[in-house]
N, C-alpha and C positions, 0 to 999 in steps of 0.2 A: 478577867472573865475567861470562860471557855466558850469558844465559838464553834458552832457545828454547821457544816454545809450539807445541803440535801437531807434535812432532818428526817423526813418520812413520819411515821406515827410515834417515834420516840424510843427506838431501840437503844441508841447510844445514851439518851437522856435517862432512861430507866436504869441502865448500867451505872451511870454516874450517881444516880440517886442511892444505889446500894453502897457506894463509897462515900456518901455524905457530900457529894458535889452536885452542881447544877450548871447549866449552860444556857446560851441564847442560840436558837436555831433559825436557819433560813430554809424555807421550803416553798415551792410554787403551787403544789397541789392543794386544792381547797379542803378536800376530805381529810387528808393527812394533817393539815394545819388544825382542823377542827378536833381531830383526835389528840394531837399534842396539847392543844389548849385545854381540852377536857381533862387531860391527865396532869395538868398543872405545870406544863413546860413552856417557858417564854419563847414565842415563835413569831418571826417576821415572815409574812407571806410575800414572796418575791421570787423573781428569776435570779438564781445565784450568779449566773454569768453576767447579768446586767447590773448587779448591785455593787456600789463602790466599796472599796476596802477602807477608805479614810475614817469612817466613824469608829472602826475597831482598832485603828493604829495606836500603839502605845498602851493598849488596854487588854490585849489578848494574851493570856498565859498559855492556853492550850488550844489546838485546832483539831477538830474531828471532821471527817469527810467520807461519805459513801456515795460517790457519783452514781447515777442511774446505770444499771448493768445490762439493760435490754440489748444494746448494740453489741455486747460482747458475750452474752449468755448463750450456752448451748441450746437453750430452749427457744432462741430466736433465729434470725437470719444471719447473725454474726457479721454484719457489715463493719463492726468495729475492728475486726482483724484486717479487713481490706483497707480501712482508713488509718491503720496503725502508724504508718510512716508520717502522716499528717499530724497525728496526735503527738508523736515524738518531737516533731518540729515545733509544735505549739509549746510543749514543755520546755524545750531548749530556749526558744525565744522569750517566753515569760520569765525564765530563770535569769535572763540577761536584761530584763526590764523592757523588752520589746513586745508590744501587743499586736500580733499578726492574726488574731483569732478570726476576724471577719473574712480575711482573704482565704484562710485555710478552711473555714467552715463552708465556704462556697464550693469547695472541691470535695467535701465529704459525701459519701454515699448515704450515711445516716447522721443527721444533725446532732444526735445524742452522743456520738463518738467523742466529740471534742470536749464534752463535759468532764471526761477523765483527766484532762489537762488543767481544769479549772483550779484545783487545789494549789497548783504551783503559783498562780497569780497571788493567792492569799498568803502563801508561805513567803514569797519574795517580798511582799509589801509589809507583812506583819512581823515576821521573824519571831514566832512564838517560842516559848521555852521548850514546849514539846508538841508533837503532832502525831496523829494516828489515822491515816487514810485506810480504807477497806474497800475491796472489790472482789469480783469473781476471779478464779485462778488464772484465767487467760490474760489478765492485766498485769501479771507478775513482771514481764519484761519492762513495762512502763514504770512500775514501782522501782525496779532496779535503776532506771534512769533517774528517778526522783532521789534515790538513795545516794547516787554518786554526786548529785548537786548538793544535797544536804550535808554530806561529809565535807565537801569543799567549803561549806559555810561554818564548819566547826561542830556539827552535830554528831553524836553517837547514833548509829542507825542499825536496826535489825530489819530485814525484809524476808518474807517467806510465806508459805502456805500452811495454814493451821486447819485442824479438824475440830469443829465445835464440840463434838462428842467428848473430846479429851478435856473439856472444861465444864462438864456437868450438864451440857445441853442435850436433851433427848433426841438428837438429830445429827446425822453424820454429814454436816454441812461443811464443805471445804471453801475457805476464803483466803485470798491474798491479803496480807496485812503488812503495813509498814509502821514501825515504831521509831520515832526520832526524839532525841532529847539533848538539850544544851547543858543540862544540870547533872546528868548521871550517865553511866555506861549502861546501855540497854541490851537485852538479849531476848530470845523468844519467850513468850509467856510460859511459865512453868505449868505443865499439865497436872491436873488433879485426878483424872480418870484415865482408864485405858481399857481397850477391848479385852485384853488378857492381863490383868494386874499380876505383878510379881513383886516379891519383896526386894527392896534395894538395900545396898550396903549402908548407905547413909540416907537420912531423911525419912519421910512418911511413906507408908504403903499406898499406892494409888488405888482408888476405888474402881469398881467395874463401871462400864458405861451405864448411864441412866437409860432404862428401857421406856418404851411407850407406856407400858402398864404402870411403871413407877410414876411417870409424869401425869398420867390421866387418873391416878388414884383408884385404879381398879381394885376390886376386893382382894386383899392379900390371901395367898394360898389357892387361888383359883387354879385348878389342875388341868393339864393337858397330857394325854397319853401318847407317847411317841409312836405306838403301833396302832393307835386308833381304837375304835369301839369293836374290837374283835371278840368273838365268842371264846376263842382260845386264850390261854394266859400268855404273858410275855409283854415286853415293852417296858418303858419307864414312865413314871408320872413326874412332872415337874411343874412348879408354879409359874404362871405366865408373868408374874411380877419379878422374876429373877432369871438369870441365865439358864438356858435349857441344857439338857443332855443333847448329845449329837442327834440330830434328826435324820432319818433315812428317807429313801424314796417311798417307803410304805407308810409314812406318817399320815394321820387322819385327823379331821375335825379340829381345826384351830382357826382363830381370827387372824386375818392379815390386813395390812393397809396396802391397797393397790394405788399407785400414784400415777394416774393417767389412763387413757383409753386404749393405748397401743397394746398389741399382743405381747410385746416385750417390755411392758411397763414394769418399773421397779416394784417389787413386792417385799414387804417386811413383816415379820411376825411381831406379836406383842412383846415378846421377850427380847426384842432388839430396839435400838433407836430407830426413828424414822429416817428415811432418805431425805435429801434436800427438798424442802417445800419450794416448788417452782412457780413463779408468778405467771409464766407463759401458759400454764394450764388453767382452765376455769375451775372454780371451787368445786363444782359438781363432778369434775373428773376424778376426784380423790374419793375413794370408797373403802369402807371396811367391808371385807368379804369373809364369810364363814365358809370354809372349804371342807369338802369330804372327798379325798382323792382328787379326781378331776372335775367334780361336780360342785358348783356354787350353791350352797344351801340358803344363805341369806346375804343381803347386801344393804348397806345404808351409807349415805354420804358422810364424809368427815365434817364434823361440826366446826364452826368458826372458833368456838371456845377451845376445842381440842387442838386445832391448828395453832392457836395462840400459845397454848401450854407447850406444844412441841417446839415452839420457837423460844421458850423460856420466859414469856411474858407472865406477869403475876395475874392471878384470877381477877376478872372484872376490869381489865384494862379497857378504857372506854373508846373502842374503835368506832368511828363515825362513817356515814355514807351507806350506800347500798351494800348488799351481801357480797357482790363481786368486788366492789371497791375495798371493802374491809379485808377480804381475803388477799387482795393484791398488796395492801399495806403490810399484812402479816408476812407474806412470802418475801417481800422485798426488804424487810427490816433486818437490821443487825440483831442477832439474839442478845438480849440484855445481859445475860450471864457471861457470854463471850466478851461483850463490850467492857464489862467490869474488869475482867482479867487483863484485857489489853491495856486499858487505862491505868490499872494498878501497876503494870510493868513500866509504863511511861513515867508515872509519877512517884513510884516507890511506896505507894500506899499498901497497907496489908490487905490480904484477901480472905483472912480467916472468917470474917463475918458474913461472907457471901452465901447465898442459898446453895446448898449442895456441896459445901466445903466444910470439913470438920474444923472446929476451932482448935 
């Protein structure tokens, strides 16, 4: 079987489904469990750190893990960085069969920090054929420690930071990824998209990044004028569902997604991918704004269905719970399309059938 730690609403599981695979997930949050169950993914509601590995021993081919990122995320207090030496110690000890988690946890500023070491307990006990942990970029040094241990156990390992937009996700979400395999030599997942595609000497031409307009199915050909609604001629028209001409400071009248209430909040146009959906913000902090120079003409919240699409979930994914809990699940999830590319790299499965990838 494939075992998934910290399942959430099913981002990894949806990616596996695109590859014709399935898994058994462990998750503590009730709403996320309800979502995964409603989507048809086998899920055990439990605290991953307290659950024994023995029931999975000898039966687990692949291991997936996305530990909670709140302790490390730039959207939070980032006590995970303060606790990092303790987490490194936990990984070292678990890799050598010593469980010192209780002692180390008592010294952590954020009790969630130590969850980033939890996959090592499962890796040590299960020794799966392949494994794919995922986290925010600040966890990369920890993943490099994982990589050194796994290589000493005979795994081929790649570890680095990837941009989800390079795999067809309409969001420039950067995540630390570790891919390990005992069965094949692994490398970075091969990108299918690029911000500025260019012909390559060998292989296929990369596609342009998927825009928010693409993902949300806005009317093809909806035009934006780079010089706005001026009485004089000039400027360029471009469709919002495709890359634009270069915009100048005199651009007028287009929709943007403002991601947060801060004055310096990230703003993206429809002809761009979204920035990272951040769980640290309330759902209502994300707004579509129609701007005209410095004046906001209209404003409306980002719909949950839109947020799910920007995370590459299929339409109608059955998120459960309150509105805020559903948005939290979406923002914390692994984008299914990115998950599929990562697992395809670990397993050697083809990716031509994936959404957003030409056959």
